[in-house]
C-alpha positions, 0 to 999 in steps of 0.5 A: 470496508465490509462488515463481514466479521472478516479481518480488514486487508491491509496493504503497507506500501514501502513497508521496510522493516516495519511492516504493520502486523497482519498486512501485506507488506510491498516494498523494492528493498530486499532487505525489508520485510516486504511480502512482495518485492516490487518497483513502487514506481512501477504501476500498476502493482500486482494486486487486483482492483479493489483488493484492500480495505485499507492502504497505509503509506508512511513516509513513501509517498515522497520517493516515487517518481509520480506522486499522481499515478501512485495516488491514482494506484492506491484508488484503484487498490482500495475497495469503496468506503476504504481509507489510505493513510499517507504521512510524510515528513513534507 
């Protein structure tokens, strides 16, 4: 992550109703608190490459049809030196 004094840009994938404060949330559920509604199985997501300092995906990866394709999309979206946080019940 760049140390420019700017706040890190975070993407909360599958944010549901508990979107991280300050993050851009994406979800397919219109009842969520997502900033962007999109089908998480339709890649690419509507963001440019290297757009985020952090990607947060808590309890979502087990719900996508193509885990490896989704991981590749996360890699495309996160900047060099950025982080990807995954949590799964499995």
